[in-house]
C-alpha positions as MATLAB code, in Angstrom:
seq = 'MDDASANALFIIRGITTRGARFRPSDWTERLAGAFAVIDPNHRTNYSPYVQPTTLDGIPCVVVDKKLRNSDPIAYRFLQTFAESNELQTENAD';
ca = [
      77.873   41.194  169.303;
      79.849   39.468  166.613;
      82.877   40.975  164.852;
      80.905   41.817  161.663;
      78.292   43.876  163.438;
      80.796   45.571  165.698;
      82.563   46.871  162.554;
      79.442   47.724  160.684;
      78.759   51.391  160.118;
      75.813   53.088  161.964;
      74.158   55.371  159.343;
      71.730   58.170  160.126;
      69.742   59.096  156.946;
      68.290   62.485  156.468;
      64.753   60.964  155.916;
      62.273   60.625  158.606;
      60.464   57.412  159.188;
      57.433   59.036  157.492;
      59.518   59.739  154.360;
      60.019   63.452  154.736;
      63.341   65.145  154.306;
      64.988   66.225  157.502;
      65.649   70.021  157.850;
      67.639   72.117  158.127;
      69.681   71.118  154.915;
      72.960   71.396  156.681;
      72.092   69.092  159.616;
      74.836   66.685  158.682;
      77.531   69.274  158.933;
      76.071   70.586  162.175;
      75.863   67.123  163.854;
      79.271   65.920  162.612;
      80.663   69.297  163.489;
      79.817   68.625  167.093;
      82.556   66.069  167.001;
      85.049   67.915  164.780;
      88.004   70.104  165.526;
      89.119   73.226  163.847;
      92.680   73.275  162.683;
      94.966   76.427  162.838;
      94.025   77.309  159.321;
      90.318   77.450  160.386;
      89.427   74.262  158.486;
      86.956   71.796  159.927;
      88.437   68.375  160.465;
      85.647   65.877  161.111;
      86.180   63.012  163.578;
      87.151   59.789  161.890;
      84.242   58.314  163.869;
      81.465   60.822  162.678;
      81.429   61.807  159.030;
      78.840   63.787  157.036;
      78.197   62.377  153.576;
      75.556   61.854  150.935;
      74.250   58.417  150.105;
      71.913   57.770  147.176;
      71.274   61.568  147.166;
      70.314   61.688  150.834;
      72.356   63.596  153.363;
      73.645   61.169  156.029;
      75.906   60.912  158.993;
      78.002   57.811  159.004;
      79.285   56.644  162.467;
      81.963   54.185  162.886;
      80.786   51.713  165.524;
      84.287   51.854  167.155;
      82.926   55.102  168.767;
      80.747   52.998  170.937;
      83.838   51.630  172.775;
      85.904   54.846  172.756;
      82.957   57.129  173.786;
      79.762   55.379  174.643;
      78.138   58.635  175.850;
      78.706   60.235  172.344;
      77.512   57.088  170.599;
      74.375   57.152  172.675;
      73.899   60.830  171.880;
      73.905   59.962  168.154;
      71.392   57.120  168.632;
      69.155   59.369  170.692;
      69.409   62.205  168.042;
      68.218   59.804  165.358;
      65.415   58.396  167.483;
      64.068   61.723  168.837;
      64.028   63.208  165.233;
      62.524   59.939  163.872;
      65.239   59.571  161.288;
      65.817   56.361  159.372;
      68.892   54.434  160.485;
      70.881   51.432  159.566;
      72.779   49.341  161.896;
      71.742   51.372  164.890;
      72.013   48.580  167.576;
];
C-alpha cells in the first residue's frame, strides 16, 4: 500500500448497494459510539479514528485508516459491518 492510500479515509455511507437508505436513522452515532468514550460531564467524545458525519446529505461514518495499524480488529469489524449490511463504501481496502 502506498502512502496516499494508507492515509485515505475509509467511508461507510448510509446507502445500500441497492440504493436504499440504511436504517435506523441514528446508525452512525451507534456505530461510532462503540469506539467513543463518555467524559465526566456525560458528553460523548468520538474516537479520532471513527467519526459520524453527513456527506452530500447522506449519514456516513468516516474511518481514519490509521486505525488499521493501531487496532486491526476494530478496523476489520468496521469493514465487516459495511459488507454484511451491504453499505456503499469508499477506500475500503
